[in-house]
DOPAPA-227627 format. One record per atom (N, C-alpha, C): residue number from 0; residue in three letters; x, y, z. Coordinates in Angstrom, 1 decimal, m for minus. Example, Ala and Ser with C-alpha at 12.3 -4.5 7.8 and 13.67 -1.06 7.14 Angstrom:
2
{nr = 0 | rest = ala | u = 13.2 | v = m5.7 | w = 7.8} $
{nr = 0 | rest = ala | u = 12.3 | v = m4.5 | w = 7.8} $
{nr = 0 | rest = ala | u = 13.2 | v = m3.3 | w = 7.8} $
{nr = 1 | rest = ser | u = 12.8 | v = m2.2 | w = 7.1} $
{nr = 1 | rest = ser | u = 13.7 | v = m1.1 | w = 7.1} $
{nr = 1 | rest = ser | u = 12.9 | v = 0.0 | w = 7.9} $
END
This chain:
120
{nr = 0 | rest = met | u = m4.2 | v = m72.2 | w = 17.1} $
{nr = 0 | rest = met | u = m4.7 | v = m71.0 | w = 16.2} $
{nr = 0 | rest = met | u = m3.5 | v = m70.5 | w = 15.5} $
{nr = 1 | rest = ala | u = m3.7 | v = m70.2 | w = 14.2} $
{nr = 1 | rest = ala | u = m2.7 | v = m69.7 | w = 13.3} $
{nr = 1 | rest = ala | u = m2.3 | v = m68.3 | w = 13.7} $
{nr = 2 | rest = pro | u = m1.0 | v = m68.0 | w = 13.5} $
{nr = 2 | rest = pro | u = m0.5 | v = m66.6 | w = 13.8} $
{nr = 2 | rest = pro | u = m1.2 | v = m65.7 | w = 12.8} $
{nr = 3 | rest = pro | u = m1.4 | v = m64.4 | w = 13.3} $
{nr = 3 | rest = pro | u = m2.0 | v = m63.4 | w = 12.4} $
{nr = 3 | rest = pro | u = m1.2 | v = m63.1 | w = 11.2} $
{nr = 4 | rest = ser | u = m1.8 | v = m62.9 | w = 10.1} $
{nr = 4 | rest = ser | u = m1.1 | v = m62.6 | w = 8.8} $
{nr = 4 | rest = ser | u = m0.6 | v = m61.2 | w = 8.9} $
{nr = 5 | rest = ala | u = 0.3 | v = m60.9 | w = 8.0} $
{nr = 5 | rest = ala | u = 0.9 | v = m59.5 | w = 7.9} $
{nr = 5 | rest = ala | u = m0.2 | v = m58.5 | w = 7.6} $
{nr = 6 | rest = leu | u = m1.2 | v = m58.9 | w = 6.9} $
{nr = 6 | rest = leu | u = m2.3 | v = m58.0 | w = 6.6} $
{nr = 6 | rest = leu | u = m3.0 | v = m57.7 | w = 7.9} $
{nr = 7 | rest = asn | u = m3.3 | v = m58.7 | w = 8.7} $
{nr = 7 | rest = asn | u = m4.1 | v = m58.4 | w = 9.9} $
{nr = 7 | rest = asn | u = m3.2 | v = m57.6 | w = 10.9} $
{nr = 8 | rest = ile | u = m2.0 | v = m57.8 | w = 10.9} $
{nr = 8 | rest = ile | u = m1.1 | v = m57.0 | w = 11.8} $
{nr = 8 | rest = ile | u = m1.1 | v = m55.6 | w = 11.4} $
{nr = 9 | rest = ala | u = m1.0 | v = m55.3 | w = 10.1} $
{nr = 9 | rest = ala | u = m1.0 | v = m53.9 | w = 9.6} $
{nr = 9 | rest = ala | u = m2.3 | v = m53.3 | w = 9.8} $
{nr = 10 | rest = thr | u = m3.4 | v = m54.0 | w = 9.6} $
{nr = 10 | rest = thr | u = m4.7 | v = m53.5 | w = 9.9} $
{nr = 10 | rest = thr | u = m4.9 | v = m53.1 | w = 11.3} $
{nr = 11 | rest = gln | u = m4.5 | v = m54.0 | w = 12.2} $
{nr = 11 | rest = gln | u = m4.6 | v = m53.7 | w = 13.6} $
{nr = 11 | rest = gln | u = m3.8 | v = m52.5 | w = 14.1} $
{nr = 12 | rest = ser | u = m2.6 | v = m52.4 | w = 13.4} $
{nr = 12 | rest = ser | u = m1.7 | v = m51.3 | w = 13.8} $
{nr = 12 | rest = ser | u = m2.4 | v = m49.9 | w = 13.4} $
{nr = 13 | rest = val | u = m3.0 | v = m49.9 | w = 12.2} $
{nr = 13 | rest = val | u = m3.6 | v = m48.6 | w = 11.8} $
{nr = 13 | rest = val | u = m4.8 | v = m48.3 | w = 12.7} $
{nr = 14 | rest = asn | u = m5.6 | v = m49.4 | w = 13.0} $
{nr = 14 | rest = asn | u = m6.8 | v = m49.2 | w = 13.9} $
{nr = 14 | rest = asn | u = m6.4 | v = m48.7 | w = 15.3} $
{nr = 15 | rest = arg | u = m5.3 | v = m49.3 | w = 15.8} $
{nr = 15 | rest = arg | u = m4.8 | v = m48.9 | w = 17.1} $
{nr = 15 | rest = arg | u = m4.4 | v = m47.4 | w = 17.1} $
{nr = 16 | rest = leu | u = m3.7 | v = m47.0 | w = 16.1} $
{nr = 16 | rest = leu | u = m3.2 | v = m45.6 | w = 16.0} $
{nr = 16 | rest = leu | u = m4.3 | v = m44.6 | w = 15.8} $
{nr = 17 | rest = val | u = m5.3 | v = m45.0 | w = 15.0} $
{nr = 17 | rest = val | u = m6.4 | v = m44.1 | w = 14.8} $
{nr = 17 | rest = val | u = m7.2 | v = m43.9 | w = 16.1} $
{nr = 18 | rest = lys | u = m7.4 | v = m45.0 | w = 16.9} $
{nr = 18 | rest = lys | u = m8.0 | v = m44.9 | w = 18.2} $
{nr = 18 | rest = lys | u = m7.2 | v = m44.1 | w = 19.2} $
{nr = 19 | rest = glu | u = m5.9 | v = m44.3 | w = 19.1} $
{nr = 19 | rest = glu | u = m5.0 | v = m43.5 | w = 20.0} $
{nr = 19 | rest = glu | u = m5.2 | v = m42.0 | w = 19.7} $
{nr = 20 | rest = glu | u = m5.2 | v = m41.6 | w = 18.4} $
{nr = 20 | rest = glu | u = m5.3 | v = m40.3 | w = 18.1} $
{nr = 20 | rest = glu | u = m6.7 | v = m39.7 | w = 18.5} $
{nr = 21 | rest = phe | u = m7.7 | v = m40.5 | w = 18.4} $
{nr = 21 | rest = phe | u = m9.1 | v = m40.1 | w = 18.9} $
{nr = 21 | rest = phe | u = m9.0 | v = m39.8 | w = 20.4} $
{nr = 22 | rest = tyr | u = m8.4 | v = m40.7 | w = 21.2} $
{nr = 22 | rest = tyr | u = m8.3 | v = m40.5 | w = 22.7} $
{nr = 22 | rest = tyr | u = m7.4 | v = m39.3 | w = 23.0} $
{nr = 23 | rest = tyr | u = m6.4 | v = m39.0 | w = 22.3} $
{nr = 23 | rest = tyr | u = m5.6 | v = m37.8 | w = 22.5} $
{nr = 23 | rest = tyr | u = m6.5 | v = m36.6 | w = 22.3} $
{nr = 24 | rest = his | u = m7.3 | v = m36.5 | w = 21.3} $
{nr = 24 | rest = his | u = m8.2 | v = m35.4 | w = 21.0} $
{nr = 24 | rest = his | u = m9.2 | v = m35.3 | w = 22.2} $
{nr = 25 | rest = lys | u = m9.7 | v = m36.4 | w = 22.6} $
{nr = 25 | rest = lys | u = m10.6 | v = m36.4 | w = 23.7} $
{nr = 25 | rest = lys | u = m10.0 | v = m35.8 | w = 25.0} $
{nr = 26 | rest = glu | u = m8.7 | v = m36.3 | w = 25.3} $
{nr = 26 | rest = glu | u = m8.0 | v = m35.8 | w = 26.4} $
{nr = 26 | rest = glu | u = m7.7 | v = m34.3 | w = 26.3} $
{nr = 27 | rest = gln | u = m7.4 | v = m33.8 | w = 25.1} $
{nr = 27 | rest = gln | u = m7.1 | v = m32.4 | w = 24.9} $
{nr = 27 | rest = gln | u = m8.4 | v = m31.6 | w = 25.2} $
{nr = 28 | rest = thr | u = m9.5 | v = m32.0 | w = 24.7} $
{nr = 28 | rest = thr | u = m10.8 | v = m31.3 | w = 25.0} $
{nr = 28 | rest = thr | u = m11.0 | v = m31.3 | w = 26.5} $
{nr = 29 | rest = ser | u = m10.8 | v = m32.3 | w = 27.2} $
{nr = 29 | rest = ser | u = m11.0 | v = m32.4 | w = 28.7} $
{nr = 29 | rest = ser | u = m10.0 | v = m31.4 | w = 29.4} $
{nr = 30 | rest = gln | u = m8.8 | v = m31.4 | w = 28.9} $
{nr = 30 | rest = gln | u = m7.8 | v = m30.5 | w = 29.6} $
{nr = 30 | rest = gln | u = m8.2 | v = m29.1 | w = 29.3} $
{nr = 31 | rest = glu | u = m8.6 | v = m28.8 | w = 28.1} $
{nr = 31 | rest = glu | u = m9.0 | v = m27.4 | w = 27.8} $
{nr = 31 | rest = glu | u = m10.2 | v = m27.0 | w = 28.7} $
{nr = 32 | rest = ala | u = m11.1 | v = m27.8 | w = 28.9} $
{nr = 32 | rest = ala | u = m12.3 | v = m27.6 | w = 29.8} $
{nr = 32 | rest = ala | u = m11.8 | v = m27.3 | w = 31.2} $
{nr = 33 | rest = arg | u = m10.9 | v = m28.1 | w = 31.7} $
{nr = 33 | rest = arg | u = m10.4 | v = m27.9 | w = 33.1} $
{nr = 33 | rest = arg | u = m9.7 | v = m26.6 | w = 33.2} $
{nr = 34 | rest = ile | u = m8.9 | v = m26.3 | w = 32.2} $
{nr = 34 | rest = ile | u = m8.1 | v = m25.0 | w = 32.2} $
{nr = 34 | rest = ile | u = m9.1 | v = m23.8 | w = 32.2} $
{nr = 35 | rest = lys | u = m10.1 | v = m23.9 | w = 31.4} $
{nr = 35 | rest = lys | u = m11.1 | v = m22.8 | w = 31.3} $
{nr = 35 | rest = lys | u = m11.8 | v = m22.6 | w = 32.6} $
{nr = 36 | rest = lys | u = m12.2 | v = m23.7 | w = 33.2} $
{nr = 36 | rest = lys | u = m12.9 | v = m23.6 | w = 34.5} $
{nr = 36 | rest = lys | u = m12.0 | v = m23.1 | w = 35.6} $
{nr = 37 | rest = leu | u = m10.7 | v = m23.5 | w = 35.6} $
{nr = 37 | rest = leu | u = m9.8 | v = m23.0 | w = 36.6} $
{nr = 37 | rest = leu | u = m9.5 | v = m21.5 | w = 36.4} $
{nr = 38 | rest = gln | u = m9.4 | v = m21.1 | w = 35.1} $
{nr = 38 | rest = gln | u = m9.2 | v = m19.7 | w = 34.9} $
{nr = 38 | rest = gln | u = m10.3 | v = m18.8 | w = 35.3} $
{nr = 39 | rest = asp | u = m11.6 | v = m19.4 | w = 35.0} $
{nr = 39 | rest = asp | u = m12.8 | v = m18.7 | w = 35.4} $
{nr = 39 | rest = asp | u = m12.9 | v = m18.6 | w = 37.0} $
{nr = 40 | rest = asp | u = m12.5 | v = m19.7 | w = 37.6} $
{nr = 40 | rest = asp | u = m12.6 | v = m19.7 | w = 39.1} $
{nr = 40 | rest = asp | u = m11.5 | v = m18.7 | w = 39.7} $
{nr = 41 | rest = ile | u = m10.4 | v = m18.7 | w = 39.1} $
{nr = 41 | rest = ile | u = m9.3 | v = m17.7 | w = 39.6} $
{nr = 41 | rest = ile | u = m9.8 | v = m16.3 | w = 39.3} $
{nr = 42 | rest = ala | u = m10.3 | v = m16.0 | w = 38.2} $
{nr = 42 | rest = ala | u = m10.8 | v = m14.7 | w = 37.9} $
{nr = 42 | rest = ala | u = m12.0 | v = m14.2 | w = 38.8} $
{nr = 43 | rest = ala | u = m12.8 | v = m15.2 | w = 39.1} $
{nr = 43 | rest = ala | u = m13.9 | v = m14.8 | w = 40.0} $
{nr = 43 | rest = ala | u = m13.5 | v = m14.9 | w = 41.5} $
{nr = 44 | rest = asn | u = m12.3 | v = m15.3 | w = 41.8} $
{nr = 44 | rest = asn | u = m11.8 | v = m15.4 | w = 43.1} $
{nr = 44 | rest = asn | u = m12.7 | v = m16.4 | w = 43.9} $
{nr = 45 | rest = ser | u = m13.0 | v = m17.5 | w = 43.3} $
{nr = 45 | rest = ser | u = m13.9 | v = m18.5 | w = 43.9} $
{nr = 45 | rest = ser | u = m13.4 | v = m19.0 | w = 45.3} $
{nr = 46 | rest = pro | u = m14.3 | v = m19.1 | w = 46.3} $
{nr = 46 | rest = pro | u = m13.9 | v = m19.6 | w = 47.6} $
{nr = 46 | rest = pro | u = m13.5 | v = m21.1 | w = 47.6} $
{nr = 47 | rest = glu | u = m13.8 | v = m21.8 | w = 46.5} $
{nr = 47 | rest = glu | u = m13.4 | v = m23.2 | w = 46.5} $
{nr = 47 | rest = glu | u = m12.0 | v = m23.4 | w = 46.2} $
{nr = 48 | rest = leu | u = m11.3 | v = m22.4 | w = 45.7} $
{nr = 48 | rest = leu | u = m9.9 | v = m22.5 | w = 45.4} $
{nr = 48 | rest = leu | u = m9.0 | v = m22.5 | w = 46.6} $
{nr = 49 | rest = asp | u = m7.9 | v = m23.2 | w = 46.5} $
{nr = 49 | rest = asp | u = m6.9 | v = m23.2 | w = 47.5} $
{nr = 49 | rest = asp | u = m5.7 | v = m22.3 | w = 47.1} $
{nr = 50 | rest = ser | u = m4.7 | v = m22.1 | w = 47.9} $
{nr = 50 | rest = ser | u = m3.7 | v = m21.2 | w = 47.6} $
{nr = 50 | rest = ser | u = m2.8 | v = m21.6 | w = 46.4} $
{nr = 51 | rest = asn | u = m2.8 | v = m22.8 | w = 46.0} $
{nr = 51 | rest = asn | u = m1.9 | v = m23.3 | w = 44.9} $
{nr = 51 | rest = asn | u = m2.6 | v = m23.3 | w = 43.6} $
{nr = 52 | rest = ala | u = m3.8 | v = m22.6 | w = 43.4} $
{nr = 52 | rest = ala | u = m4.5 | v = m22.7 | w = 42.2} $
{nr = 52 | rest = ala | u = m3.7 | v = m22.2 | w = 41.0} $
{nr = 53 | rest = pro | u = m2.9 | v = m21.1 | w = 41.1} $
{nr = 53 | rest = pro | u = m2.1 | v = m20.7 | w = 40.0} $
{nr = 53 | rest = pro | u = m1.1 | v = m21.8 | w = 39.5} $
{nr = 54 | rest = tyr | u = m0.5 | v = m22.5 | w = 40.5} $
{nr = 54 | rest = tyr | u = 0.4 | v = m23.6 | w = 40.2} $
{nr = 54 | rest = tyr | u = m0.3 | v = m24.7 | w = 39.5} $
{nr = 55 | rest = val | u = m1.5 | v = m25.0 | w = 39.9} $
{nr = 55 | rest = val | u = m2.3 | v = m26.1 | w = 39.3} $
{nr = 55 | rest = val | u = m2.7 | v = m25.7 | w = 37.9} $
{nr = 56 | rest = leu | u = m3.0 | v = m24.4 | w = 37.7} $
{nr = 56 | rest = leu | u = m3.3 | v = m24.0 | w = 36.3} $
{nr = 56 | rest = leu | u = m2.1 | v = m24.1 | w = 35.4} $
{nr = 57 | rest = lys | u = m0.9 | v = m23.7 | w = 35.9} $
{nr = 57 | rest = lys | u = 0.3 | v = m23.8 | w = 35.2} $
{nr = 57 | rest = lys | u = 0.6 | v = m25.3 | w = 34.8} $
{nr = 58 | rest = gln | u = 0.4 | v = m26.2 | w = 35.8} $
{nr = 58 | rest = gln | u = 0.6 | v = m27.6 | w = 35.5} $
{nr = 58 | rest = gln | u = m0.4 | v = m28.1 | w = 34.4} $
{nr = 59 | rest = glu | u = m1.6 | v = m27.7 | w = 34.5} $
{nr = 59 | rest = glu | u = m2.6 | v = m28.1 | w = 33.5} $
{nr = 59 | rest = glu | u = m2.3 | v = m27.6 | w = 32.1} $
{nr = 60 | rest = gln | u = m1.8 | v = m26.4 | w = 32.1} $
{nr = 60 | rest = gln | u = m1.4 | v = m25.8 | w = 30.8} $
{nr = 60 | rest = gln | u = m0.2 | v = m26.5 | w = 30.2} $
{nr = 61 | rest = thr | u = 0.7 | v = m26.9 | w = 31.1} $
{nr = 61 | rest = thr | u = 1.9 | v = m27.7 | w = 30.6} $
{nr = 61 | rest = thr | u = 1.4 | v = m29.1 | w = 30.1} $
{nr = 62 | rest = ala | u = 0.5 | v = m29.7 | w = 30.8} $
{nr = 62 | rest = ala | u = 0.0 | v = m31.0 | w = 30.4} $
{nr = 62 | rest = ala | u = m0.7 | v = m30.9 | w = 29.0} $
{nr = 63 | rest = leu | u = m1.4 | v = m29.8 | w = 28.8} $
{nr = 63 | rest = leu | u = m2.1 | v = m29.5 | w = 27.5} $
{nr = 63 | rest = leu | u = m1.1 | v = m29.4 | w = 26.4} $
{nr = 64 | rest = glu | u = 0.0 | v = m28.6 | w = 26.6} $
{nr = 64 | rest = glu | u = 1.0 | v = m28.5 | w = 25.6} $
{nr = 64 | rest = glu | u = 1.7 | v = m29.8 | w = 25.3} $
{nr = 65 | rest = glu | u = 1.9 | v = m30.6 | w = 26.3} $
{nr = 65 | rest = glu | u = 2.5 | v = m32.0 | w = 26.1} $
{nr = 65 | rest = glu | u = 1.5 | v = m32.8 | w = 25.2} $
{nr = 66 | rest = thr | u = 0.3 | v = m32.7 | w = 25.5} $
{nr = 66 | rest = thr | u = m0.7 | v = m33.5 | w = 24.7} $
{nr = 66 | rest = thr | u = m0.7 | v = m33.0 | w = 23.3} $
{nr = 67 | rest = lys | u = m0.7 | v = m31.7 | w = 23.0} $
{nr = 67 | rest = lys | u = m0.6 | v = m31.1 | w = 21.7} $
{nr = 67 | rest = lys | u = 0.6 | v = m31.6 | w = 20.9} $
{nr = 68 | rest = ala | u = 1.7 | v = m31.7 | w = 21.7} $
{nr = 68 | rest = ala | u = 3.0 | v = m32.1 | w = 21.0} $
{nr = 68 | rest = ala | u = 3.0 | v = m33.5 | w = 20.5} $
{nr = 69 | rest = val | u = 2.0 | v = m34.3 | w = 21.0} $
{nr = 69 | rest = val | u = 2.0 | v = m35.7 | w = 20.6} $
{nr = 69 | rest = val | u = 1.4 | v = m35.8 | w = 19.2} $
{nr = 70 | rest = phe | u = 0.6 | v = m34.9 | w = 18.7} $
{nr = 70 | rest = phe | u = m0.1 | v = m35.1 | w = 17.4} $
{nr = 70 | rest = phe | u = 0.8 | v = m35.2 | w = 16.2} $
{nr = 71 | rest = gly | u = 1.9 | v = m34.4 | w = 16.1} $
{nr = 71 | rest = gly | u = 2.8 | v = m34.4 | w = 15.0} $
{nr = 71 | rest = gly | u = 3.4 | v = m35.8 | w = 14.8} $
{nr = 72 | rest = pro | u = 4.1 | v = m36.3 | w = 15.8} $
{nr = 72 | rest = pro | u = 4.7 | v = m37.6 | w = 15.6} $
{nr = 72 | rest = pro | u = 3.6 | v = m38.7 | w = 15.5} $
{nr = 73 | rest = leu | u = 2.5 | v = m38.6 | w = 16.1} $
{nr = 73 | rest = leu | u = 1.5 | v = m39.6 | w = 15.9} $
{nr = 73 | rest = leu | u = 0.9 | v = m39.7 | w = 14.5} $
{nr = 74 | rest = ile | u = 0.7 | v = m38.5 | w = 13.9} $
{nr = 74 | rest = ile | u = 0.3 | v = m38.5 | w = 12.5} $
{nr = 74 | rest = ile | u = 1.3 | v = m39.1 | w = 11.6} $
{nr = 75 | rest = asn | u = 2.6 | v = m38.9 | w = 11.9} $
{nr = 75 | rest = asn | u = 3.6 | v = m39.5 | w = 11.1} $
{nr = 75 | rest = asn | u = 3.6 | v = m41.0 | w = 11.2} $
{nr = 76 | rest = arg | u = 3.4 | v = m41.5 | w = 12.4} $
{nr = 76 | rest = arg | u = 3.3 | v = m42.9 | w = 12.7} $
{nr = 76 | rest = arg | u = 2.0 | v = m43.5 | w = 11.9} $
{nr = 77 | rest = ile | u = 1.0 | v = m42.8 | w = 12.0} $
{nr = 77 | rest = ile | u = m0.2 | v = m43.2 | w = 11.2} $
{nr = 77 | rest = ile | u = 0.0 | v = m43.3 | w = 9.7} $
{nr = 78 | rest = ala | u = 0.7 | v = m42.3 | w = 9.2} $
{nr = 78 | rest = ala | u = 1.0 | v = m42.3 | w = 7.8} $
{nr = 78 | rest = ala | u = 1.9 | v = m43.5 | w = 7.4} $
{nr = 79 | rest = glu | u = 2.9 | v = m43.8 | w = 8.2} $
{nr = 79 | rest = glu | u = 3.8 | v = m44.9 | w = 8.0} $
{nr = 79 | rest = glu | u = 2.9 | v = m46.2 | w = 8.1} $
{nr = 80 | rest = ala | u = 2.0 | v = m46.3 | w = 9.0} $
{nr = 80 | rest = ala | u = 1.2 | v = m47.5 | w = 9.1} $
{nr = 80 | rest = ala | u = 0.3 | v = m47.7 | w = 8.0} $
{nr = 81 | rest = val | u = m0.2 | v = m46.6 | w = 7.5} $
{nr = 81 | rest = val | u = m1.1 | v = m46.6 | w = 6.3} $
{nr = 81 | rest = val | u = m0.3 | v = m47.0 | w = 5.1} $
{nr = 82 | rest = gln | u = 0.9 | v = m46.6 | w = 4.9} $
{nr = 82 | rest = gln | u = 1.7 | v = m47.0 | w = 3.8} $
{nr = 82 | rest = gln | u = 2.0 | v = m48.5 | w = 3.9} $
{nr = 83 | rest = lys | u = 2.3 | v = m49.0 | w = 5.0} $
{nr = 83 | rest = lys | u = 2.5 | v = m50.5 | w = 5.2} $
{nr = 83 | rest = lys | u = 1.3 | v = m51.3 | w = 4.9} $
{nr = 84 | rest = leu | u = 0.1 | v = m50.7 | w = 5.3} $
{nr = 84 | rest = leu | u = m1.1 | v = m51.4 | w = 5.1} $
{nr = 84 | rest = leu | u = m1.5 | v = m51.4 | w = 3.6} $
{nr = 85 | rest = glu | u = m1.2 | v = m50.3 | w = 2.9} $
{nr = 85 | rest = glu | u = m1.4 | v = m50.3 | w = 1.4} $
{nr = 85 | rest = glu | u = m0.6 | v = m51.4 | w = 0.8} $
{nr = 86 | rest = glu | u = 0.7 | v = m51.5 | w = 1.2} $
{nr = 86 | rest = glu | u = 1.5 | v = m52.5 | w = 0.6} $
{nr = 86 | rest = glu | u = 1.0 | v = m53.9 | w = 0.9} $
{nr = 87 | rest = gln | u = 0.5 | v = m54.1 | w = 2.1} $
{nr = 87 | rest = gln | u = 0.0 | v = m55.5 | w = 2.5} $
{nr = 87 | rest = gln | u = m1.3 | v = m55.8 | w = 1.7} $
{nr = 88 | rest = ile | u = m2.1 | v = m54.8 | w = 1.5} $
{nr = 88 | rest = ile | u = m3.3 | v = m55.0 | w = 0.8} $
{nr = 88 | rest = ile | u = m3.0 | v = m55.4 | w = m0.7} $
{nr = 89 | rest = ala | u = m2.0 | v = m54.7 | w = m1.3} $
{nr = 89 | rest = ala | u = m1.6 | v = m55.0 | w = m2.6} $
{nr = 89 | rest = ala | u = m1.0 | v = m56.4 | w = m2.8} $
{nr = 90 | rest = ile | u = m0.2 | v = m56.8 | w = m1.8} $
{nr = 90 | rest = ile | u = 0.4 | v = m58.1 | w = m1.8} $
{nr = 90 | rest = ile | u = m0.7 | v = m59.2 | w = m1.6} $
{nr = 91 | rest = ser | u = m1.6 | v = m58.9 | w = m0.7} $
{nr = 91 | rest = ser | u = m2.6 | v = m59.9 | w = m0.4} $
{nr = 91 | rest = ser | u = m3.6 | v = m60.1 | w = m1.6} $
{nr = 92 | rest = glu | u = m3.9 | v = m59.0 | w = m2.3} $
{nr = 92 | rest = glu | u = m4.7 | v = m59.0 | w = m3.4} $
{nr = 92 | rest = glu | u = m4.1 | v = m59.8 | w = m4.6} $
{nr = 93 | rest = ser | u = m2.8 | v = m59.5 | w = m4.8} $
{nr = 93 | rest = ser | u = m2.0 | v = m60.1 | w = m5.9} $
{nr = 93 | rest = ser | u = m1.8 | v = m61.6 | w = m5.7} $
{nr = 94 | rest = glu | u = m1.6 | v = m61.9 | w = m4.4} $
{nr = 94 | rest = glu | u = m1.4 | v = m63.4 | w = m4.1} $
{nr = 94 | rest = glu | u = m2.7 | v = m64.1 | w = m3.8} $
{nr = 95 | rest = gly | u = m3.7 | v = m63.4 | w = m3.6} $
{nr = 95 | rest = gly | u = m5.0 | v = m64.0 | w = m3.2} $
{nr = 95 | rest = gly | u = m4.9 | v = m64.7 | w = m1.8} $
{nr = 96 | rest = ser | u = m4.1 | v = m64.3 | w = m1.0} $
{nr = 96 | rest = ser | u = m3.8 | v = m65.0 | w = 0.3} $
{nr = 96 | rest = ser | u = m4.7 | v = m64.6 | w = 1.4} $
{nr = 97 | rest = ala | u = m5.5 | v = m63.5 | w = 1.2} $
{nr = 97 | rest = ala | u = m6.4 | v = m63.0 | w = 2.4} $
{nr = 97 | rest = ala | u = m7.8 | v = m63.3 | w = 2.0} $
{nr = 98 | rest = ser | u = m8.6 | v = m63.5 | w = 3.1} $
{nr = 98 | rest = ser | u = m10.1 | v = m63.6 | w = 2.9} $
{nr = 98 | rest = ser | u = m10.7 | v = m62.3 | w = 2.5} $
{nr = 99 | rest = glu | u = m11.9 | v = m62.3 | w = 2.0} $
{nr = 99 | rest = glu | u = m12.6 | v = m61.1 | w = 1.6} $
{nr = 99 | rest = glu | u = m12.9 | v = m60.3 | w = 2.9} $
{nr = 100 | rest = glu | u = m13.2 | v = m60.9 | w = 4.0} $
{nr = 100 | rest = glu | u = m13.4 | v = m60.2 | w = 5.2} $
{nr = 100 | rest = glu | u = m12.2 | v = m59.5 | w = 5.7} $
{nr = 101 | rest = asp | u = m11.0 | v = m60.1 | w = 5.7} $
{nr = 101 | rest = asp | u = m9.8 | v = m59.5 | w = 6.1} $
{nr = 101 | rest = asp | u = m9.5 | v = m58.3 | w = 5.2} $
{nr = 102 | rest = leu | u = m9.7 | v = m58.4 | w = 3.9} $
{nr = 102 | rest = leu | u = m9.5 | v = m57.3 | w = 2.9} $
{nr = 102 | rest = leu | u = m10.4 | v = m56.2 | w = 3.2} $
{nr = 103 | rest = lys | u = m11.7 | v = m56.5 | w = 3.5} $
{nr = 103 | rest = lys | u = m12.7 | v = m55.5 | w = 3.8} $
{nr = 103 | rest = lys | u = m12.3 | v = m54.7 | w = 5.0} $
{nr = 104 | rest = lys | u = m11.9 | v = m55.4 | w = 6.1} $
{nr = 104 | rest = lys | u = m11.4 | v = m54.7 | w = 7.3} $
{nr = 104 | rest = lys | u = m10.2 | v = m53.9 | w = 7.0} $
{nr = 105 | rest = ala | u = m9.3 | v = m54.4 | w = 6.2} $
{nr = 105 | rest = ala | u = m8.0 | v = m53.6 | w = 5.9} $
{nr = 105 | rest = ala | u = m8.4 | v = m52.4 | w = 5.2} $
{nr = 106 | rest = lys | u = m9.3 | v = m52.5 | w = 4.2} $
{nr = 106 | rest = lys | u = m9.6 | v = m51.3 | w = 3.4} $
{nr = 106 | rest = lys | u = m10.4 | v = m50.2 | w = 4.3} $
{nr = 107 | rest = glu | u = m11.2 | v = m50.7 | w = 5.2} $
{nr = 107 | rest = glu | u = m11.8 | v = m49.7 | w = 6.1} $
{nr = 107 | rest = glu | u = m10.8 | v = m49.0 | w = 7.0} $
{nr = 108 | rest = ala | u = m9.8 | v = m49.8 | w = 7.5} $
{nr = 108 | rest = ala | u = m8.8 | v = m49.2 | w = 8.4} $
{nr = 108 | rest = ala | u = m7.9 | v = m48.2 | w = 7.5} $
{nr = 109 | rest = leu | u = m7.7 | v = m48.6 | w = 6.3} $
{nr = 109 | rest = leu | u = m6.9 | v = m47.7 | w = 5.4} $
{nr = 109 | rest = leu | u = m7.7 | v = m46.4 | w = 5.2} $
{nr = 110 | rest = glu | u = m8.9 | v = m46.5 | w = 4.9} $
{nr = 110 | rest = glu | u = m9.8 | v = m45.3 | w = 4.7} $
{nr = 110 | rest = glu | u = m9.7 | v = m44.4 | w = 6.0} $
{nr = 111 | rest = asn | u = m9.9 | v = m45.0 | w = 7.1} $
{nr = 111 | rest = asn | u = m9.9 | v = m44.2 | w = 8.4} $
{nr = 111 | rest = asn | u = m8.5 | v = m43.6 | w = 8.6} $
{nr = 112 | rest = gly | u = m7.4 | v = m44.3 | w = 8.3} $
{nr = 112 | rest = gly | u = m6.1 | v = m43.7 | w = 8.5} $
{nr = 112 | rest = gly | u = m5.8 | v = m42.6 | w = 7.5} $
{nr = 113 | rest = lys | u = m6.2 | v = m42.8 | w = 6.3} $
{nr = 113 | rest = lys | u = m6.0 | v = m41.8 | w = 5.3} $
{nr = 113 | rest = lys | u = m6.8 | v = m40.5 | w = 5.6} $
{nr = 114 | rest = lys | u = m8.0 | v = m40.6 | w = 6.2} $
{nr = 114 | rest = lys | u = m8.8 | v = m39.4 | w = 6.6} $
{nr = 114 | rest = lys | u = m8.0 | v = m38.6 | w = 7.6} $
{nr = 115 | rest = leu | u = m7.4 | v = m39.3 | w = 8.5} $
{nr = 115 | rest = leu | u = m6.6 | v = m38.6 | w = 9.6} $
{nr = 115 | rest = leu | u = m5.4 | v = m37.9 | w = 9.0} $
{nr = 116 | rest = thr | u = m4.7 | v = m38.6 | w = 8.2} $
{nr = 116 | rest = thr | u = m3.4 | v = m38.0 | w = 7.7} $
{nr = 116 | rest = thr | u = m3.7 | v = m36.9 | w = 6.7} $
{nr = 117 | rest = glu | u = m4.9 | v = m36.9 | w = 6.0} $
{nr = 117 | rest = glu | u = m5.2 | v = m35.9 | w = 5.1} $
{nr = 117 | rest = glu | u = m5.7 | v = m34.6 | w = 5.8} $
{nr = 118 | rest = ser | u = m6.4 | v = m34.8 | w = 6.9} $
{nr = 118 | rest = ser | u = m7.0 | v = m33.7 | w = 7.6} $
{nr = 118 | rest = ser | u = m5.9 | v = m33.0 | w = 8.5} $
{nr = 119 | rest = ala | u = m4.8 | v = m33.7 | w = 8.7} $
{nr = 119 | rest = ala | u = m3.8 | v = m33.1 | w = 9.6} $
{nr = 119 | rest = ala | u = m2.9 | v = m32.1 | w = 8.9} $
END
C-alpha cells in the first residue's frame, strides 16, 4: 500500500482536530451538568452526599476550568492545520496529483475547520 499523500495527511489532521474539539465541548457539557447536580444536592442537603462533597465539587470545578483552558490552544492548532491543508489543496490542484475524491474530502475538512476557527 502506498504511503498517504501530504494532502491526505493534512486532511486527516484537520478532521482529527475538529473531532477533538467536538469531544472537548461534549466533556465540558457533561462536567457542567455534574457540577450543577452536585451544587443542587449540596444546597438541598441531600442524604446521598458524603462528607467530602465540597471537595468533590471543587475538584469538578477545577477539571472544568482545565477543559475550558484547552480551547484556546486547540483553536490555534486547528487554524494552523487549516492553513497547511489550504496549501496542500493548492499544490495538489496545480500539480493535478490528487484524485477528485481526495480533493473533495480535503475541501470538506477545510470547510469544517474554517467554521470552527471563525466561530471561536
